[in-house]
N, C-alpha and C positions, 0 to 999 in steps of 0.2 A: 700329565695334565697341563692345561694351559696356564694354571697358576704358577707352576714351576718354571715354565718357559718365560712367562712375563717377568717373574721375579729376577731370574738370571739375566735377562736381556736389559731390564731397566737398571739393575744394580751396576752392570758393566758400563752402561751409558752414563750414569751419574758419576761414577769414578772417573770416566774420561773427561767429563765436563768440569770436574773440580768441585769446590764447595758450593752447595746450593742452600738457600736459606730455609726452605721448607723441609722438615725432617720426616714427614709421614708418607713419602712417595710409595715405598714398597708395600706398606700395609694397605693403603688405598688401592693400589694397583691389583693386589691379590684379591681384594673384595670385588672389584669390578670384573676381574677375570672369572671369579667364581659365579657371579651373577650371570655372566654370559653363558657359562657352561651349563648351569642348572636351570636357567630361565626363570630365576627368582627375582622379585623386586627388591630394591635396596634404597636406602636414603643415607646420604653422606653429608655431614656438616664439617667443612674444612677448617673453620675457625680463622680463616685468613682470606684476604682479597688478593693475595700474591698470585700472579698469573702462572707461576711455576707448577702449581698443583695439577694443572691440566695435563702434564706429562703422564700422570698416574692413570688417566682414563684413555689417553690416546694410544699408549703402548698396547693394552689389551685389545682395543678396537682394531688396531692394525694387525695384530697377530691372529686374532680370531678368524677362523676359516669361513664363517658365514657373514651375511650382510649385517650392518649395524647402521642405525640412524642416530645422528647427533643433532640435537636441537639446541641452538645457541643464538644469542643476539648478534647483529651484524658486526659489532666491534670485536667480539670474541672470534667470530669466523675469520675476519681479516688476519688477526694475529696467528691463528692456527694454520691458515693456508699459506701465509707468507713466511712464517718463521718455524713454528714447531713441527708441523707435519713433514716438510722437506728434509729437515735434519734427522728426524726419527726414521723416515723411510730409508735414508742413506745408511744409517747406522744398522737398522734391523735387516736391511736387504730385502724388504718386501716390495712386491709389485702390485699390491692391493689397490684397486681403482678408487680414486677419490672423486666424488661428484657433488657439486653444489647446485641445489635446485629446489623447486617447490613441489615436486612429485617424484615418485620412484621411477627410475629410467625404464626398467622392464622386469619381467619375472625372473630372468636369468642373472640379474645384477647381484654380485656377491661382495661388493666393495663397501666403502664408508660413504654414506649419504649425509651431507651437512645441509640442514634446512633451518628456517627461521621459526621462532615460537608462533608467529602469526599463522604461517602456513600449516604447521602441524596442528595447532588448535582448531583452525577453521575446518580442517579435514576431519578431525576426531569428533568435534562438536556437531558438525553438519552432515557427516556421512558422505563426504565427497569421494572416498576411495582413492585418494591420491597416493596413500601409503598403505601397502598390504598389512593385514594383521599378523601378529606373531613375530615381527622383526624386533630384536632387542633394541631398546631406545634409551639413549643417554640424554638427560636434560640438564644443561649447565646454566647456572644463574637462577636456580629454582627459588631463590629469595623472592623473585618478582612474579612467580607463576600465578599467584592469586590475582594480581593486578593485570597481568597479561590476559587472563581469562575474562575478567570483567570487561576489559577493552573489547574483546571479541564479541561478547554478549550484549554490549551496549548499543543502543540505538539513539539517534539524535535527529532533531529538526532544526536546521539552520535558517537564518532569515530568508535566504534565496529559495528555500524549499516551498515557501508559501506561493511564490510566483509559479512554480511548477504545478502546484495543486490547482491554481486558478486556470492554468492552461489546459489541464486535464478535464476540468469542469467549467468550461467557458461561460455557460449559461448561469452558473452560480457564482461567478467571480465577485460580484458586488456583495453577495451574502458572505462569502468566505472572507472578504476584506473586512466586513463588519465584525465577524467573529474574531478576527485577529485583533481588531481594536479593543474589543471587550476583554480579550485575554491579556493584552498589553496593560490595560488599566488595572486589572486585577493583580497582575504580577508586580507592577510598579508601586502598588500600595504597600507592599512589604517594606519594612524599614531597611535602609541601607546597612550593609555590614562589610567588614574588610575583605570578605571572601567573594563578594559580588555574585552571590547566588542565593536562591531560596528554594525550599521544598515546595512542590505543588500540592496545595491543600484541596479540600473538597470543592470549593468554588471553581478553581482553575481546572481541576479534573473533570468537573461536570461540563464546563464549556467545551473542553476537548472531546469528551465522550459524545456530546451532542453533535459536534462537527463530524467526527469519524463515523459514528453510527448512521447519521443521516445520509452522508455521501455514499457510504457502503451499501445502503439499502436501495440504491438506484444505479442505473447505467447512464452515464453522462449524456449520451446522444439521444436518450429517450425522455429527458426532462422537458416538460412543456412550459413550465412557468418558473419565474424567478422566486426565490425565497426571501422572506424578511429575516432580520437577525434572530428573531425568537421562534421562527418556524421549526417544526419537527414534522417530517413526513409521516402520514399514516402507514401502517404496516403494508409492505409490498408483497406481491406473490413471491413464493420461494424461487430464487434464481437457480438456473441450471448451471451457472458458471460461478467462479469465485467472485463473491460480492465486492471484493477489494481489488479486482484485477485491473481496474482503471487507476488505482492509486499509484503515484510515482513511487519509485523504489524506496526512498527514504521514509515516506509516510507508511508504506506497507510494512516495512521492517519495524517502525516505531509501534504500530498497532499490534503486530505479532508479539513484540517484546512486552508490551503493556498487558497482554492477555495471559502471560505466564505468571506463575505464582511468585510471591515475595519479591516484588519489584519496587524500586525506589525511583521516584520521578522528581526532577528539579529543573530549574531554569537558571542559566547563566545570564547575568544582566549587564548590559552596556548602557548605563543610564545616560551618559553624555550623548550617545548616538541615538538613544531611544529604541534600541534593539534588544532582543532576547533570543536565546537558543534553548531548546528543550532537550532533555536527556532522560533516558530510561535504562536502568540496568538492574540486575539482581543484587539483593543485599547479601546473598551468600552464593558461593559457586560450588559447594560440595555436591549439591544435587546434580548439577550439570556434569561435573567431572567424574563422579563415582563410576558410571558405566564404562568410561574409556580405559580405566586402569586394567581391566581384564582383557583388553584387546592385544596386549603385548607386555613382555617383561620390561620394566622401567627402572632405571637408576637415576634418582634425583640427586643433584649435587648443588649445594649452596654454601655460602660462608657462614650464615647465622640464621638458621631456620627456626630454632626453638631453644629455650633454656635447657630443656631436658634432652638426654640422649635419645629417649624413645620418641621424641617430637610429637607428643600426644595432642597438643593443641594444634600444631601445624597439620597433622594428619586429619584431625577432625575438620579443620577449615577447608581442606582440599578433598575430602571424601576418600582418603586413603585407608586401606585396611592394614592388616599385619604385614610387616616387611622387615628385612634386616636393617638395623640402624647403627650408624657409626658416627661418633662425634669426636673431633680432634680439638685440643685446646692450644692456644698460642704458646710458643716456646718461652719458658720462663727466663732463659738465658739471653735470648735475642729479641724478644718482643714484649718485655715487661715495661709498663708505663709508670711514670711518677704521678700519683693521684693527689692533687691538692683539693681536699674536701673539708673546708672550714665549718666548724659548728658555731651556732649562735647567730647566724645570719637570719634576717626576717624571712618568713615564708613567702613564696611567690604571690600569694593572693592578698598580701597586706600592702598598705599604702607606703610603708617604708622601704619595700623591697627595691624599687627602681633606683632610688638615690644610693642605697648601699651597693647595688650592683654596679652602677656607674663608677663609684669610688673604687671598688675592687678591680674593675677593668682598667681604670687609669693606673692603679698601682702595679698591676701585672705588666702592663705595657711599658711602664717606666723601668721595671726591672729587666725587661727583655729587649732592650734597645740594640744589643750586639748580636742577636740571633740572625744568622745568615739564611733564614728561611721565613716564609710568610707566617704571620700569626692569624689564626682563624677564630672568629667569635660566632658561635651558633646561638641564634635567638629565635624562639618559637613565635613570640607575640609580634604580629605584623606592625603595630604602631610603635612598639619599643624598638624594633629593628630599624625603622626609619629614623626615629628620634636619636638613637645611639649613633647611627651613621652620620647624621647631621652634626651632632655635638663633637664627635671625634674628628671629623673632617675639618671643622672650624679650628680645632686645636693642633692637628697633625698634618693637615694639608692633603695632598694628592696620594699620600701613602694609603689612605683609607678609601676602600672601595666597597660598595654594597652590591653583592651578587654580580660581580664582573669577573670574567675569566682572564683578562689581560692585567695580571698582577705582578709587580716587581718582587724579587726575592725577599726584600725587606718590607713588603707590603702588609697591610692589615685588611683582611677580608671579613666583612660582616655579612652573614648569610643565614637563610633559613635552612632547615634540614633537607628539604627536597633538592634545592640547588646544590648543596654540598654533596649529596648522594650521587647526583648525576654528573658532577663536574670535578670531583676530588682528584681523579686521575690526571687532570690537566695541570695540577699544581705540584710543586716540590713538596715532599712530605713535611708537614709543619712540626716544629719542635714544641710549640705551645698551641693548645686547643682550649679555648675558653667556652664553657657551656653555661648559658644563663639559667635555663630550666630544662628539666627532662622533656623529651619529645613525646609527652602524652598528648594524644589528639584532643583538641579543644572542643568542648561541647557547644561553643559559640559558632563553630563551623556547621552550617545546616546539614552537610553530608555526613559528618560525624554524628550529629544528633539523630539523623535518620537511621544510621546503623545501630546506635544505642537503643532507639525505640524498638527496633526489630528484636534485639536480644531481650529487652524487657517484656515484649509481647510473648516471647517464648519462655519466659521465666528463667532465663539463663543469666549467669554471672557475667554481666557485660564488661566489668572492669578486668576480671581475670582472663576472660576469653577473647577480649577485643582490645581494649585500650592498652593494657599492660604488655601483651605480646607485641603489639605494633611498636610501642616505645622501646622495648628491649632489643628488638631486631634493628631498629633505626640507630640506637645508641651503639650497638656492637659494630655496625658497618661504618658509622661515622668516625670512630676512633681508630679504625684499622690503619690509616696512613701514619698516625702518631706512633704506632708500634714499630714501624719501619725505622724511625729515628730514636726509639726509646725515649720519647719526649714527655712533656708534662701535659696532663689533662686537668684543667681547673674546673671543677664541677661546683657551681655556686647555688645549687638547689638543695636547701636544708631538709627537704622532705626525705632525702636519702638517709639522713641520720635519725629521723623520728617517725617514719611510717613503716608499717609492717612489711611492705614490699621493698624496703631499702636493701635487705639482704640479697634479694634477687638482682637488684641493680648492681651491687658490688660483685656478685658472681659473674655477671656479664663483663664487667671491667677487668676481672682477674685475667692474668697475673698483674699485680701492681704493688708498688711500694707507697704506702700512704704517708702523706706529709700534711701537717696541720698548720704550718707556718711557712712564710716566704723567705727565701734566701737568694741574694743576687748571684751567688756562686753557681746555682743550678742552671743559670741562663748563659753561662760563659761558653763560648765556642771552643770545643775541645778537639776539632779536626776530624770528627766523625762524619761530617756532612759535606 
C-alpha cells in the first residue's frame, strides 16, 4: 500500500536530514496517503505554523501514481517549488511532473498541479471546468478558506465605476450623477467610526434598488428622454435579452450578488476625499461551498481550524460533511510558552483598564531590555493602539514602531491582529508577546455587527459560533512564533480568569507554564536565540 511506501521513504529522508522540529510527520503522511488511496476527505490541524509539516503531504503527493491538485497561496508555492519539491524529488527518485497553473494541462496529466486558492475557488464556484472532477485535492492554509471564499463571492462598486455606468447610459448621465449625490449624502450621514465603513440601511438600499431596476428595465440606445432624480420608469415590455446586458461588468456582478440570499452590503468611506466604495458579499459561505465538496476528495490542512478535534464549528461554517479529522498539539518539550496571566486587573470595558494596561506594558518592557529579539504588543482597539504607540515612542524613541515591517532586533512593534497575522513571518521570533485584550471581534465594527445580526436572525448562538471561534483561531496563530523561542506571552485580559470561555482560551494556549508574577531572570538571554 502507498501508506507503507510513504512511511518508509519519509522516515529515511527525515533521518538523513537530521533533527527536525515537527514530530508528527509520519502520522500526517500516512493519513494523507490513505486519503489518496481511498478517495476519502480529511481535515488536519497541524497545531503549528512551521513550514516543515508540508513534507508530510508532499511525499504522498509525489509517490501517488495518479494526478493530485495542490491549492496553496503564492508564498507557500514559492517555497515548495524552490526548496521542498526539488530535494524530495531527488531523494525519492520520482520523475512525476510538477505543473504550476490556473487550469489542468490535459486529460492525460498524471502529475502534481499547484494552483492558487483564487483559481480553484473561481472554477468550483462558477463551473469554469478548469479542473476536472474527481482529482484528489490538497488545500494548504485552510485557516483562511472562509475568507478566500468571501473574497471570490464579493462584488464591489468603486468610485470610477460610476463613470463607466454613465458611459453605458449616456442619455441618463445627469440622472445617474444625481442619484450618486443622493447616495453620497445618505452614506455620509452615518456617524464616523474608526473602521471607516457603514452598513447600507433601508434608505441607501432603496436608492440603489431604484437606480439598478430603472436602468435594467430599458436599453440605453432606446431611451428617448432624460430622467429626473426621482423618476422611475413605468413597466417596460418584457425584454428578449438580458435586461442588464448593458451594465458594466462591475455593476452587473454587484446586482447579481445582491439578488442572492443572505447578503451583507456596506460602504467603505473616504470622508476627506468625499468618496465611497460599495461592497456586497454573503454573510455565510457554507451554502456556496457545500456542493463543491462532492466534486473531488479533499484534504484540508491548517494550523488552527477549530478548538475540537472534530472541527464541528469549522465544518459547519464551510458546509463540510463527515470526514476524517486529525489534530496535533504543540510539542510540550520544544513549544511550551511561559504564560503571564495576572489576576485582579480591571476588565477591558472599565475606565481603569487603559491606565493599568499602560503600567503593565511599561513594567514588562523595563524587565525585557536585554532581549535580543523584538517585543510585540498586540492591541485590538484602534484608538488605544495609536495612543500606546505615541506614548511609548515619546519614552523609548525609534525602537517603537506601529505596524511597520522594518523593525530592529531590539525593536518594539505595536500592532493589530491582522497586521501581525500577515507579517509575523518577516520578523525574528519574539521572546515576549504582550496581548492587551483577546481578539474577540468588536461589535463596534459595522461588518461584525452585520454578521452578528445574521446569527441573531437565525436564532443561533452568535458568540459561540462566530465571535469566540474567530478569537481562538486568531490567538492560536498569533502566538505560534513565540513557541519557536519558548518565550513569554503576557495576556492582560482578565476575562480569561473570570468568564466561562476562559478555559477554552487556556486550552488554545496550551502547552504553557503559568506564571502570576514577573521576574527579571525570565528575560535574560541564555544563548538560545
